[in-house]
N, C-alpha and C positions, 0 to 999 in steps of 0.2 A: 260499315259493312263492306267487306272486301270481296271482290269478284276474282276468281281463278282466271289468270290470263288465257289459259288454254279454252276455257268456256267462252270468254269474250272473243278469242279469235275464230272459234267455231260459229259464232253468231255473225262476226264480220264476213266470214266465207259465205255463209247462207245469205246474207244481205247482197253480197256481190253477185252470187247465183241469181238472186231474185231480180236484181238490177238488169243482168244480162237478158233475162227472160223477157223482162218488161220492155226493154229497149228493142229487142228483136221482134216483138209484137207490136211496137208503136204504131198508133193510129193517127199520126199528125203531130205537129207542134203543140206543146202544151198538153201532152197526154197525161191526165192525173196518175195513171199507174206508174209512169216513168218518174213523175215528179215525187210520187210517194217513196218509191224505190230509192231514189236519189238521196233523199233525207234520211232514209233508214240506213243507207250505208254510212253517211256522214255520223249519224248518231252512234251506230255500231263501231264505227272506227274510233271515236272519241272514248267510248267505254273501254275498248280494247287497249288504247294508248294509256289511259289512266290506270287500268289494271296492271298493265306492264310496269309502269313507273312505281306505282305501290308496292309491288311484289319484288321488283329487281332493280329499281332506281334507273331504269333504262326507258328511252322513248323511241319512237320510229323516226325516220327522216322524212316523214310526210306530215302534211298540214291541211287541214279543212279550211277552205278559203270562203270566208263570209262575203255575200254579195256587197254589202255595205263597206267592208274593207277595201273590195275591189274598186267601188265607186270613189272611195277617198283617194286611192292611189292615182285613179284618172284624174280627180281634181287637182291633186298635187302636181301631176305633169302639166296639165292645162295652165295652172298658175306659174310654173317655172317657164313655160313657153311665152305667156303674156309677159312676164317680168324681162325675158330676153328681148322681146319685140319693143318694149319700152325703153330698154337700155340702147338699142341700136339707133 
């Protein structure tokens, strides 16, 4: 089942609007409405990017960063720093 990229783009735009509204009404760190809107944007973006690729063989220059990937990158940097310290 293929999704029209225009429909997916409209859903992404709506998710971004909802994220802005949630962020502007934030009630402190860890606000569940902001967190839900954040994940809705990520999900809508992935649907759009997939639909764009299926329809036209194109992708956006954007990427959803997974927190686990971010932690792995930090670990790699820490490992490289530790290795440099051991070599000195």
